TIBA-424906 format. One line per field, with one value per residue: residue in one letter; x, y, z of N, C-alpha, C, CB in turn; residue number from 0. Coordinates in pm, whole numbers. Each point is the difference from the previous one (the first is absolute). Last residue first. Glycine has a CB too. Layout:
REM TIBA-424906
aa c(A | ...)
n.px c(X | ...)
n.py c(Y | ...)
n.pz c(Z | ...)
ca.px c(X | ...)
ca.py c(Y | ...)
ca.pz c(Z | ...)
c.px c(X | ...)
c.py c(Y | ...)
c.pz c(Z | ...)
cb.px c(X | ...)
cb.py c(Y | ...)
cb.pz c(Z | ...)
i c(NUM | ...)
REM end
This chain:
REM TIBA-424906
aa c(F | G | P | R | S | P | R | A | R | V | L | L | T | A | G | T | L | C | A | A | A | Y | L | W | G | G | I | V | D | S | A | W | H | V | G | L | Y | I | R | T | L | A | V | A | A | A | W | V | L | P | L | L | R | V | T | R | L | L | R | G | H | A | G | R | L | P | P | G | G | D | P | S | A | A | G | P | D | A | S | A | R | A | I | H | R | T | I | G | W | S | L | L | G | G | A | L | A | S | T | T | T | H | G | S | P | F | S | Y | G | S | A | H | T | A | W | D | A | L | P | P | R | P | R | A | I | L | A | L | L | G | Y | R | A | A | Q | G | A | L | L | V | T | L | A | L | A | G | A | R | L | R | E | P | T | T | R | G | A | P | L | G | A | A | A | A | I | L | Y | P | W | P | G | T | G | T | A | T | I | G | R | A | L | S | V | A | L | H | P | R | H | R | V | S | W | A | H | T | A | G | D | G | P | L | P | T | G | H | R | V | S | V | L | A | A | L | A | A | F | L | T | A | S | A | C | V | L | V | A | T | G | P | R | P | G | S | M)
n.px c(15807 | 490 | -41 | -516 | -202 | -562 | -326 | -154 | 352 | -204 | -460 | 159 | 279 | -379 | -285 | 341 | 13 | -496 | -109 | 357 | -162 | -463 | 166 | 275 | -373 | -320 | 310 | 31 | -489 | -52 | 275 | -171 | 374 | 39 | 108 | 438 | -58 | -266 | 306 | 383 | -119 | 44 | 425 | 141 | -178 | 226 | 398 | -56 | -86 | 391 | 250 | -78 | 323 | 316 | -52 | 67 | 344 | 184 | -51 | 189 | 338 | 70 | -128 | -355 | -41 | 451 | 412 | 406 | 257 | -351 | -174 | -153 | 66 | -306 | 136 | -403 | -408 | -359 | 166 | 69 | -443 | -198 | 247 | -106 | -454 | 2 | 173 | -357 | -322 | 157 | -49 | -440 | -97 | 158 | -256 | -375 | 62 | 86 | -395 | -268 | 155 | -8 | -435 | -263 | -453 | -351 | 36 | -4 | 315 | 237 | 237 | 342 | 16 | -325 | -552 | -302 | -222 | -44 | -92 | 212 | -236 | -468 | 102 | -127 | 166 | -19 | 285 | 297 | -69 | 86 | 370 | 126 | -30 | 299 | 266 | 8 | 87 | 319 | 172 | -28 | 162 | 328 | 102 | -18 | 252 | 288 | -8 | 54 | 329 | 190 | -30 | 170 | 340 | -7 | -209 | -461 | -105 | 340 | -151 | -466 | -125 | 133 | -422 | -212 | 298 | -75 | -473 | 27 | 262 | -235 | -498 | -147 | 325 | 319 | -365 | -95 | 476 | -48 | -458 | 174 | 389 | -318 | -318 | 386 | 175 | -466 | -300 | -485 | -188 | -450 | 14 | 246 | -295 | -389 | 195 | 115 | -453 | -229 | 245 | -36 | -476 | -41 | -254 | -353 | 82 | -356 | 147 | -47 | 390 | 253 | -188 | 80 | 442 | 49 | -185 | 255 | 388 | -99 | -82 | 390 | 256 | -201 | 1 | 449 | 144 | -204 | 204 | 412 | -66 | -84 | 328 | -56 | 564 | 509 | 210)
n.py c(8880 | 73 | 477 | 161 | 237 | 5 | -474 | -146 | -337 | -126 | 32 | -221 | -310 | -44 | -45 | -294 | -219 | 48 | -93 | -346 | -142 | 27 | -206 | -317 | -44 | -18 | -312 | -218 | 49 | -119 | -396 | -54 | -180 | -463 | -319 | 151 | 124 | 405 | 95 | -175 | 331 | 347 | -194 | -65 | 452 | 154 | -274 | 161 | 443 | -84 | -187 | 362 | 254 | -383 | 31 | 486 | -104 | -363 | 282 | 373 | -313 | -206 | 543 | 327 | 105 | 276 | -258 | -358 | -55 | -240 | 303 | 458 | 563 | 434 | 424 | -22 | -276 | -138 | -462 | 72 | 234 | -331 | -365 | 214 | 95 | -462 | -149 | 291 | -141 | -463 | 95 | 213 | -368 | -324 | 260 | 81 | -450 | -185 | 274 | -77 | -476 | -51 | 259 | -6 | 398 | -369 | -272 | 179 | -339 | -448 | -397 | -377 | -323 | -299 | 68 | -298 | -48 | 487 | 175 | 574 | 441 | 362 | 578 | 364 | 370 | 229 | -318 | -20 | 480 | 80 | -319 | 223 | 439 | -204 | -240 | 412 | 251 | -362 | -13 | 498 | 34 | -357 | 256 | 424 | -224 | -186 | 448 | 199 | -360 | 39 | 495 | -38 | -345 | 136 | -256 | -367 | -391 | -338 | 87 | 159 | -427 | -223 | 187 | -267 | -382 | 103 | 67 | -407 | -238 | 103 | -237 | -9 | -84 | -281 | -321 | -21 | -142 | -328 | -109 | -7 | -261 | -268 | 7 | -84 | -333 | -181 | 183 | 210 | -22 | -38 | 401 | 253 | -194 | 82 | 451 | 60 | -201 | 231 | 424 | -24 | 131 | 36 | -338 | 377 | 411 | 209 | 238 | 465 | -55 | -236 | 325 | 358 | -207 | -55 | 462 | 150 | -266 | 168 | 450 | -60 | -202 | 347 | 371 | -153 | -122 | 429 | 218 | -249 | 121 | 470 | 35 | 402 | 235 | -242 | 156)
n.pz c(17786 | 64 | -171 | -247 | -419 | 214 | -204 | -437 | 31 | 436 | -199 | -419 | 267 | 314 | -408 | -195 | 458 | 78 | -478 | 3 | 447 | -192 | -421 | 278 | 328 | -379 | -215 | 449 | 44 | -476 | 120 | 578 | 432 | 180 | -350 | -123 | -482 | 100 | 379 | -254 | -348 | 359 | 167 | -475 | -100 | 416 | -132 | -465 | 199 | 298 | -407 | -310 | 264 | -60 | -490 | 38 | 347 | -294 | -400 | 274 | 186 | -443 | -235 | -21 | 472 | -152 | -363 | 292 | 407 | 244 | 353 | -363 | 182 | 102 | -184 | -276 | 267 | -301 | 58 | 485 | 12 | -316 | 238 | 436 | -173 | -184 | 437 | 205 | -353 | 54 | 482 | -122 | -322 | 339 | 343 | -329 | -205 | 455 | 162 | -416 | -26 | 492 | -9 | -514 | 80 | 230 | 433 | 548 | 397 | 6 | -267 | 158 | -510 | -209 | 56 | -233 | 435 | 47 | -560 | -47 | 357 | -106 | -53 | 310 | -215 | 455 | 248 | -405 | -99 | 484 | -24 | -428 | 220 | 349 | -345 | -274 | 414 | 133 | -473 | -37 | 470 | -96 | -418 | 262 | 359 | -361 | -213 | 455 | 115 | -457 | 44 | 471 | -169 | -591 | -386 | 59 | -300 | 107 | 495 | -30 | -190 | 409 | 162 | -367 | 120 | 478 | -121 | -291 | 380 | 416 | -246 | -489 | -354 | 223 | 89 | -480 | -52 | 378 | -150 | -467 | 167 | 274 | -384 | -306 | 328 | 70 | -489 | -66 | -430 | 215 | 290 | -354 | -348 | 303 | 96 | -477 | -106 | 380 | -100 | -490 | 114 | 608 | 407 | 315 | 264 | -286 | -408 | 174 | 308 | -357 | -326 | 334 | 89 | -493 | -53 | 399 | -171 | -459 | 204 | 304 | -379 | -313 | 336 | 165 | -461 | -145 | 394 | -115 | -478 | 132 | 497 | 406 | 6 | 190 | 530)
ca.px c(-128 | -38 | 103 | 67 | 123 | 120 | 53 | -69 | 53 | 137 | -3 | -58 | 99 | 103 | -57 | 1 | 138 | 65 | -64 | 44 | 137 | -5 | -55 | 97 | 112 | -44 | -3 | 140 | 49 | -45 | 91 | -34 | -52 | -62 | -145 | -32 | 44 | -91 | -131 | -15 | -40 | -139 | -87 | 5 | -82 | -140 | -38 | -9 | -127 | -111 | -14 | -114 | -123 | -34 | -56 | -128 | -99 | -34 | -85 | -130 | -68 | -59 | 75 | -6 | -107 | -92 | -96 | -68 | 73 | 90 | 116 | -27 | 55 | -7 | 125 | 109 | 119 | 0 | 6 | 135 | 95 | -22 | 45 | 147 | 49 | -15 | 112 | 125 | 6 | 37 | 143 | 74 | -1 | 90 | 137 | 37 | 11 | 126 | 113 | 10 | 30 | 140 | 90 | 92 | 113 | 29 | 85 | -64 | -59 | -108 | -44 | -92 | 71 | 124 | 114 | 102 | 56 | 102 | -39 | -34 | 113 | 46 | -6 | -33 | -36 | -109 | -124 | -31 | -57 | -133 | -84 | -35 | -113 | -117 | -53 | -63 | -124 | -97 | -43 | -80 | -127 | -82 | -42 | -103 | -122 | -51 | -55 | -124 | -101 | -42 | -82 | -132 | -81 | 53 | 146 | 66 | -70 | 45 | 146 | 70 | -3 | 128 | 95 | -38 | 30 | 146 | 32 | -32 | 82 | 91 | 89 | -71 | -89 | 76 | 28 | -116 | -7 | 115 | -23 | -101 | 63 | 95 | -79 | -54 | 109 | 44 | 101 | 64 | 146 | 38 | -33 | 89 | 132 | -4 | -9 | 132 | 97 | -21 | 30 | 143 | 56 | -9 | 117 | 12 | 121 | -2 | -15 | -127 | -111 | 2 | -45 | -144 | -63 | 9 | -89 | -138 | -26 | -9 | -126 | -110 | 1 | -26 | -141 | -84 | 12 | -75 | -142 | -30 | -8 | -132 | 6 | -75 | -142 | -79 | -71)
ca.py c(-42 | -133 | -104 | -12 | -79 | 79 | 78 | 128 | 86 | 39 | 95 | 126 | 64 | 55 | 116 | 110 | 38 | 62 | 130 | 89 | 42 | 91 | 128 | 66 | 47 | 118 | 109 | 37 | 67 | 139 | 76 | -10 | 115 | 93 | -12 | -59 | -140 | -78 | 11 | -106 | -125 | 8 | -4 | -137 | -84 | 33 | -55 | -145 | -22 | 17 | -112 | -84 | 73 | -6 | -132 | -5 | 79 | -68 | -114 | 50 | 52 | -113 | -125 | -57 | -96 | -32 | 107 | 50 | 108 | -57 | -62 | -136 | -105 | -136 | -35 | -11 | 61 | 143 | 22 | -33 | 98 | 127 | -12 | -7 | 135 | 80 | -37 | 48 | 146 | 22 | -29 | 107 | 119 | -23 | -4 | 132 | 88 | -28 | 36 | 146 | 57 | -31 | 75 | -87 | -50 | 99 | -45 | -3 | 123 | 56 | 131 | 77 | 83 | -71 | 80 | 8 | -134 | -29 | -101 | -131 | -69 | -124 | -117 | -121 | -95 | 53 | -5 | -139 | -62 | 55 | -63 | -136 | 9 | 48 | -108 | -97 | 62 | 1 | -137 | -47 | 72 | -64 | -132 | 21 | 37 | -120 | -85 | 60 | -13 | -140 | -28 | 63 | -69 | 20 | 9 | 122 | 121 | 45 | -13 | 125 | 83 | -12 | 91 | 137 | 22 | 12 | 130 | 108 | 4 | 115 | 21 | 52 | 109 | 125 | 52 | 78 | 129 | 82 | 49 | 107 | 118 | 50 | 62 | 126 | 96 | 46 | -89 | 38 | -7 | -129 | -108 | 6 | -45 | -145 | -63 | 12 | -82 | -142 | -31 | -28 | -86 | 63 | 1 | -129 | -75 | -45 | -146 | -29 | 33 | -97 | -128 | 9 | -5 | -138 | -82 | 31 | -59 | -145 | -31 | 23 | -105 | -131 | -11 | 7 | -128 | -99 | 25 | -50 | -146 | -44 | -34 | -117 | 2 | 46 | -108)
ca.pz c(-56 | 47 | -7 | 130 | -2 | -30 | 112 | 4 | -106 | 36 | 112 | -47 | -87 | 88 | 68 | -97 | -31 | 116 | 23 | -108 | 30 | 114 | -46 | -88 | 82 | 74 | -99 | -26 | 121 | -7 | -87 | -141 | -74 | 95 | 10 | 131 | 1 | -84 | 65 | 101 | -65 | -45 | 118 | 52 | -87 | 26 | 131 | -20 | -69 | 95 | 93 | -36 | 30 | 143 | 28 | -72 | 72 | 125 | -35 | -40 | 120 | 71 | -1 | -134 | -20 | 109 | 23 | -118 | -64 | -100 | 63 | 46 | -86 | 51 | 66 | -97 | 60 | -27 | -144 | -47 | 53 | -68 | -139 | 3 | 31 | -122 | -88 | 58 | -15 | -139 | -9 | 68 | -85 | -112 | 51 | 52 | -116 | -69 | 85 | 12 | -131 | -31 | 88 | 74 | -79 | -105 | -110 | -131 | -52 | 82 | -48 | 86 | 98 | 32 | 46 | -104 | -24 | 100 | 101 | -58 | -62 | 63 | -87 | 77 | -105 | -82 | 78 | 33 | -120 | -19 | 101 | -44 | -92 | 75 | 82 | -89 | -48 | 110 | 29 | -113 | 5 | 104 | -50 | -103 | 71 | 65 | -105 | -49 | 105 | 5 | -118 | 15 | 102 | 134 | -12 | 49 | -46 | -131 | -14 | 27 | -121 | -71 | 65 | -33 | -142 | -10 | 57 | -93 | -121 | -8 | 114 | 116 | -39 | -9 | 134 | 45 | -72 | 38 | 137 | -6 | -57 | 100 | 107 | -51 | -10 | 133 | 58 | 126 | -24 | -60 | 93 | 116 | -43 | -18 | 132 | 64 | -73 | 27 | 140 | 18 | -105 | -131 | -89 | -70 | 31 | 140 | -4 | -67 | 90 | 110 | -55 | -20 | 132 | 48 | -82 | 38 | 131 | -17 | -70 | 93 | 102 | -60 | -41 | 120 | 69 | -79 | 25 | 134 | -3 | -48 | -142 | -43 | 24 | -112 | -69)
c.px c(-5 | -131 | -52 | 104 | 68 | 124 | 115 | 50 | -66 | 58 | 140 | 1 | -49 | 107 | 100 | -61 | 5 | 139 | 67 | -59 | 52 | 139 | -4 | -49 | 104 | 110 | -43 | 7 | 142 | 35 | -40 | 100 | -41 | -53 | -70 | -150 | -38 | 34 | -107 | -136 | -14 | -48 | -146 | -90 | -4 | -93 | -148 | -42 | -21 | -137 | -111 | -27 | -125 | -132 | -49 | -67 | -137 | -109 | -45 | -97 | -140 | -76 | -73 | 78 | -13 | -113 | -101 | -92 | -68 | 73 | 96 | 125 | -34 | 61 | 4 | 132 | 118 | 124 | 10 | 16 | 141 | 100 | -13 | 56 | 153 | 48 | -5 | 120 | 131 | 10 | 50 | 150 | 79 | 8 | 101 | 146 | 39 | 19 | 133 | 125 | 21 | 41 | 146 | 100 | 95 | 22 | 45 | 103 | -62 | -53 | -112 | -36 | -103 | 89 | 120 | 125 | 114 | 69 | 117 | -32 | -49 | 120 | 49 | -15 | -38 | -47 | -120 | -135 | -39 | -71 | -144 | -90 | -45 | -123 | -127 | -64 | -75 | -133 | -108 | -54 | -93 | -137 | -88 | -53 | -115 | -130 | -58 | -65 | -134 | -108 | -52 | -92 | -135 | -89 | 66 | 150 | 72 | -61 | 48 | 150 | 75 | 3 | 135 | 99 | -33 | 42 | 151 | 38 | -38 | 68 | 93 | 98 | -80 | -88 | 77 | 23 | -113 | -4 | 116 | -28 | -97 | 68 | 93 | -80 | -51 | 107 | 56 | 95 | 75 | 151 | 48 | -24 | 95 | 135 | 3 | 1 | 138 | 104 | -10 | 36 | 151 | 53 | -29 | 116 | 15 | 116 | 3 | -27 | -135 | -119 | -5 | -56 | -152 | -68 | 0 | -98 | -144 | -27 | -19 | -134 | -115 | -7 | -33 | -146 | -85 | 3 | -87 | -147 | -33 | -15 | -137 | 10 | -68 | -147 | -82)
c.py c(35 | -49 | -131 | -110 | 3 | -85 | 87 | 89 | 138 | 95 | 50 | 105 | 136 | 71 | 66 | 126 | 116 | 52 | 74 | 139 | 96 | 52 | 102 | 137 | 72 | 57 | 130 | 114 | 52 | 78 | 147 | 82 | -41 | 127 | 98 | 0 | -70 | -148 | -76 | 6 | -115 | -133 | -5 | -15 | -144 | -85 | 25 | -67 | -148 | -24 | 21 | -110 | -78 | 71 | -8 | -136 | -6 | 76 | -74 | -113 | 49 | 47 | -109 | -131 | -48 | -93 | -41 | 116 | 60 | 107 | -60 | -57 | -135 | -97 | -142 | -41 | -14 | 70 | 148 | 25 | -26 | 106 | 134 | -6 | 3 | 143 | 82 | -30 | 55 | 149 | 21 | -24 | 115 | 120 | -18 | 2 | 142 | 90 | -21 | 40 | 149 | 62 | -25 | 82 | -83 | 139 | 109 | -12 | -19 | 125 | 48 | 132 | 75 | 83 | -90 | 77 | 2 | -135 | -38 | -102 | -128 | -59 | -125 | -125 | -136 | -103 | 45 | -11 | -145 | -63 | 50 | -70 | -139 | 7 | 42 | -114 | -95 | 60 | -3 | -140 | -46 | 67 | -71 | -134 | 22 | 27 | -129 | -88 | 57 | -22 | -143 | -27 | 67 | -72 | 11 | -4 | 128 | 133 | 40 | -8 | 131 | 82 | -3 | 100 | 143 | 28 | 24 | 139 | 111 | 16 | 118 | 16 | 57 | 119 | 131 | 60 | 85 | 136 | 88 | 57 | 117 | 128 | 59 | 74 | 136 | 108 | 61 | -107 | 49 | -18 | -135 | -116 | -4 | -55 | -152 | -66 | 5 | -88 | -150 | -37 | -15 | -97 | 66 | 7 | -133 | -94 | -62 | -150 | -37 | 24 | -107 | -131 | 5 | -15 | -145 | -86 | 23 | -70 | -150 | -35 | 16 | -109 | -139 | -23 | -4 | -136 | -100 | 16 | -59 | -151 | -49 | -22 | -125 | -7 | 58)
c.pz c(-146 | -55 | 56 | -9 | 136 | 10 | -46 | 113 | 0 | -104 | 35 | 111 | -46 | -80 | 93 | 61 | -98 | -36 | 116 | 17 | -106 | 35 | 113 | -46 | -82 | 87 | 68 | -100 | -21 | 127 | -6 | -82 | -140 | -66 | 91 | 30 | 131 | 13 | -80 | 68 | 100 | -58 | -42 | 123 | 51 | -85 | 27 | 131 | -29 | -65 | 104 | 103 | -38 | 28 | 144 | 17 | -67 | 75 | 126 | -33 | -35 | 124 | 73 | -10 | -144 | -46 | 106 | 33 | -121 | -80 | -101 | 67 | 59 | -99 | 50 | 63 | -97 | 52 | -34 | -149 | -51 | 46 | -72 | -142 | 3 | 22 | -128 | -88 | 55 | -30 | -143 | -5 | 62 | -92 | -114 | 44 | 43 | -122 | -71 | 77 | 9 | -133 | -30 | 81 | 86 | 58 | -98 | -111 | -137 | -67 | 89 | -67 | 82 | 92 | 30 | 45 | -102 | -26 | 92 | 110 | -71 | -74 | 74 | -88 | 59 | -102 | -84 | 71 | 25 | -120 | -10 | 102 | -46 | -89 | 74 | 76 | -93 | -44 | 108 | 27 | -111 | 11 | 102 | -51 | -98 | 74 | 59 | -106 | -46 | 105 | 2 | -119 | 21 | 100 | 137 | -18 | 40 | -43 | -138 | -23 | 20 | -128 | -71 | 62 | -40 | -144 | -1 | 53 | -97 | -135 | -22 | 116 | 114 | -36 | -3 | 138 | 55 | -65 | 47 | 139 | -3 | -49 | 107 | 108 | -46 | -9 | 128 | 51 | 124 | -13 | -54 | 95 | 118 | -43 | -12 | 137 | 66 | -66 | 27 | 142 | 15 | -106 | -135 | -99 | -70 | 32 | 140 | -3 | -60 | 93 | 108 | -52 | -12 | 136 | 47 | -78 | 43 | 133 | -16 | -63 | 98 | 107 | -53 | -37 | 127 | 69 | -76 | 33 | 135 | 1 | -45 | -151 | -51 | 35 | -111)
cb.px c(-112 | 125 | 177 | -207 | 29 | -113 | -71 | -199 | 48 | 31 | -204 | -145 | 81 | -45 | -223 | -15 | 70 | -129 | -217 | 20 | 41 | -201 | -137 | 79 | -40 | -230 | -52 | 71 | -146 | -186 | 41 | -246 | 146 | 152 | 38 | 224 | 189 | -25 | 66 | 247 | 114 | 31 | 172 | 235 | 57 | 68 | 234 | 177 | 17 | 140 | 242 | 50 | 126 | 244 | 154 | 87 | 182 | 233 | 118 | 110 | 222 | 184 | 210 | -23 | -117 | 54 | 29 | 12 | 201 | -151 | -141 | -169 | 187 | -206 | 21 | -114 | -85 | -245 | -131 | 16 | -143 | -242 | -67 | -10 | -208 | -194 | 1 | -100 | -250 | -112 | -20 | -196 | -220 | -52 | -85 | -238 | -172 | -12 | -136 | -249 | -134 | -20 | -174 | -25 | -19 | -137 | -115 | -189 | 166 | 103 | 65 | 99 | 202 | -12 | -158 | -182 | -223 | -130 | -170 | 148 | 157 | -234 | 35 | -114 | 155 | 92 | 132 | 246 | 139 | 77 | 200 | 217 | 82 | 152 | 232 | 165 | 105 | 189 | 227 | 137 | 116 | 209 | 212 | 110 | 138 | 233 | 166 | 91 | 180 | 228 | 133 | 108 | 211 | 100 | -27 | -182 | -213 | 29 | -6 | -175 | -220 | 24 | -116 | -241 | -44 | 26 | -206 | -185 | 28 | 36 | -12 | -215 | -12 | 200 | 1 | -148 | 93 | 132 | -134 | -102 | 149 | 38 | -189 | -8 | 158 | -54 | 58 | -200 | -35 | -214 | -200 | 7 | -39 | -242 | -131 | 40 | -128 | -240 | -85 | 44 | -185 | 25 | 77 | -249 | -10 | -248 | 107 | 28 | 138 | 252 | 97 | 22 | 203 | 215 | 42 | 68 | 241 | 156 | 16 | 133 | 248 | 115 | 1 | 162 | 231 | 56 | 50 | 233 | 163 | -8 | 246 | -157 | 7 | 177 | -6)
cb.py c(30 | 48 | 175 | 81 | 49 | 206 | -179 | -111 | -204 | -219 | -115 | -127 | -225 | -182 | -107 | -165 | -235 | -152 | -92 | -197 | -218 | -122 | -123 | -225 | -188 | -92 | -164 | -236 | -148 | -72 | -207 | -35 | 154 | -91 | -230 | 74 | 61 | 193 | 224 | 5 | 78 | 243 | 128 | -23 | 148 | 233 | 37 | 10 | 229 | 164 | -43 | 47 | 213 | -10 | -102 | 167 | 151 | -90 | -22 | 204 | 66 | -147 | 129 | 231 | 107 | 220 | 79 | -226 | -107 | -196 | -46 | -33 | 151 | 57 | 235 | 172 | -51 | -6 | -208 | -171 | 24 | -57 | -242 | -116 | 45 | -142 | -233 | -31 | 12 | -216 | -164 | 36 | -70 | -241 | -94 | 39 | -138 | -236 | -59 | 16 | -180 | -214 | -9 | -174 | 199 | -135 | -213 | 138 | 126 | -94 | -55 | -107 | 24 | -119 | 171 | -11 | -96 | 135 | -87 | 51 | 93 | -45 | 147 | 147 | 119 | 231 | 43 | -50 | 153 | 212 | -23 | -12 | 225 | 131 | -89 | 60 | 227 | 17 | -83 | 141 | 197 | -62 | -15 | 217 | 105 | -83 | 96 | 228 | 13 | -69 | 168 | 176 | -71 | 223 | 109 | 25 | -126 | -238 | -183 | 51 | -102 | -228 | -35 | -70 | -243 | -156 | -13 | -142 | -242 | -28 | -244 | -111 | -103 | -132 | -234 | -148 | -108 | -207 | -207 | -111 | -146 | -234 | -162 | -99 | -187 | -226 | -90 | 136 | 36 | 5 | 131 | 249 | 96 | 17 | 197 | 213 | 41 | 47 | 225 | 156 | 72 | 231 | -207 | -43 | 111 | 24 | 0 | 206 | 186 | -14 | 63 | 245 | 111 | -30 | 152 | 235 | 34 | 15 | 218 | 180 | -15 | 75 | 244 | 160 | -24 | 125 | 243 | 56 | 2 | 204 | -57 | 35 | 246 | -74 | -138)
cb.pz c(221 | 200 | 19 | 123 | -244 | 85 | 160 | -97 | -135 | 119 | 87 | -160 | -75 | 166 | -15 | -188 | 40 | 152 | -89 | -154 | 117 | 87 | -171 | -76 | 154 | -2 | -186 | 48 | 143 | -150 | -135 | 56 | 134 | 174 | -47 | 79 | -152 | -161 | 95 | 36 | -207 | -45 | 134 | -87 | -195 | 57 | 86 | -181 | -102 | 123 | -32 | -239 | -33 | 56 | -171 | -165 | 78 | 14 | -221 | -86 | 97 | -84 | -11 | -91 | 187 | 104 | -237 | -98 | 82 | -14 | 198 | -183 | -77 | 130 | 63 | -134 | 235 | 9 | -34 | 181 | 205 | -22 | -1 | 223 | 133 | -69 | 96 | 225 | 17 | -64 | 191 | 151 | -88 | 14 | 216 | 73 | -120 | 79 | 200 | -7 | -108 | 129 | 172 | -178 | -152 | -160 | 24 | 90 | 131 | 210 | -239 | 206 | -153 | -220 | 96 | -169 | 56 | 165 | -161 | -199 | 178 | 80 | -201 | 166 | -158 | 30 | 208 | 16 | -142 | 102 | 151 | -124 | -76 | 150 | 27 | -174 | 20 | 163 | -64 | -158 | 102 | 124 | -134 | -65 | 182 | 22 | -163 | 49 | 174 | -77 | -129 | 137 | 110 | -66 | -223 | 162 | 14 | -60 | 167 | 162 | -60 | 95 | 219 | -12 | -48 | 195 | 144 | -86 | 27 | 241 | 50 | -76 | -219 | -67 | 83 | -136 | -206 | 29 | 50 | -200 | -138 | 82 | -42 | -231 | -50 | 90 | -229 | 54 | -249 | -124 | 79 | -21 | -228 | -61 | 85 | -125 | -211 | 19 | 66 | -183 | -154 | 103 | 112 | 27 | 213 | -2 | -226 | -140 | 95 | -15 | -223 | -45 | 100 | -127 | -195 | 56 | 63 | -195 | -121 | 110 | -23 | -209 | -54 | 108 | -92 | -212 | 36 | 72 | -184 | -141 | 17 | 192 | -12 | -160 | 208)
i c(234 | 233 | 232 | 231 | 230 | 229 | 228 | 227 | 226 | 225 | 224 | 223 | 222 | 221 | 220 | 219 | 218 | 217 | 216 | 215 | 214 | 213 | 212 | 211 | 210 | 209 | 208 | 207 | 206 | 205 | 204 | 203 | 202 | 201 | 200 | 199 | 198 | 197 | 196 | 195 | 194 | 193 | 192 | 191 | 190 | 189 | 188 | 187 | 186 | 185 | 184 | 183 | 182 | 181 | 180 | 179 | 178 | 177 | 176 | 175 | 174 | 173 | 172 | 171 | 170 | 169 | 168 | 167 | 166 | 165 | 164 | 163 | 162 | 161 | 160 | 159 | 158 | 157 | 156 | 155 | 154 | 153 | 152 | 151 | 150 | 149 | 148 | 147 | 146 | 145 | 144 | 143 | 142 | 141 | 140 | 139 | 138 | 137 | 136 | 135 | 134 | 133 | 132 | 131 | 130 | 129 | 128 | 127 | 126 | 125 | 124 | 123 | 122 | 121 | 120 | 119 | 118 | 117 | 116 | 115 | 114 | 113 | 112 | 111 | 110 | 109 | 108 | 107 | 106 | 105 | 104 | 103 | 102 | 101 | 100 | 99 | 98 | 97 | 96 | 95 | 94 | 93 | 92 | 91 | 90 | 89 | 88 | 87 | 86 | 85 | 84 | 83 | 82 | 81 | 80 | 79 | 78 | 77 | 76 | 75 | 74 | 73 | 72 | 71 | 70 | 69 | 68 | 67 | 66 | 65 | 64 | 63 | 62 | 61 | 60 | 59 | 58 | 57 | 56 | 55 | 54 | 53 | 52 | 51 | 50 | 49 | 48 | 47 | 46 | 45 | 44 | 43 | 42 | 41 | 40 | 39 | 38 | 37 | 36 | 35 | 34 | 33 | 32 | 31 | 30 | 29 | 28 | 27 | 26 | 25 | 24 | 23 | 22 | 21 | 20 | 19 | 18 | 17 | 16 | 15 | 14 | 13 | 12 | 11 | 10 | 9 | 8 | 7 | 6 | 5 | 4 | 3 | 2 | 1 | 0)
REM end
C-alpha cells in the first residue's frame, strides 16, 4: 500500500477542526438551535404528507440495527482479490465502524444536546441529539462500502491484463462507467438517511452536519492510519 498522502492529512485536519468548532458552538449555546436549525425544522413539520412520512420512516430504518454493519462488512467483497483479503478488508471496515460508534457515544454524553420538541417527532428516537447517530452510522457504513468499490476500480485500472466484460480496456467501457456510478450509491443512501432525521423532526440540521463532519474525520483518519502501515496484501 502506498504511504500517507498530504491531501488525506489535510482532509483529516479540516473535518476534525470543523467538527470540533461546531461541537464547541453547540456546547456554548447549551444545545439551543443554531442559525438555520429552526427554519429547516419548521419547514419539515409543515410539509408531511402521509406518503412522504412513510417513505422517510422506511429510509431512516435502514440507518440503524444490523444494516450499517452488514454494509460495512460488504466493503471487503470488492476491496480484496482473494477470500483472505476480503475477510481482512471486511474486518477492517467493521473495526472502523465500531470504533467510530464507540467514540460517538462518548461525544453524545459529553455534549448532551437535547433533541427538538417531542411534539414534532414523526418517528421514534432516543438519547441525545449531537452528533446524529443515524447520520454518523450511515455515513461511516456508506463511506466504507464506497471505499471498497473504489479499491476495486483502482486495482482493475492498474492491471494491464484486465479487460472490461465488453472487451474494451479495463474500466473504460460500460463496465467502468457502471462501477463508478455504483460507488456513489452508498453515499446517496447515507445522505438520504441523514436528511430523513431532519424531516422526521428528531434532529436539528446542525446535528446532521455534525454527523457528516465526524464521519468524515473518522474515515479520512482511518485511511491515513492504514496507508501508514507497512504494505500488506488486501490493504
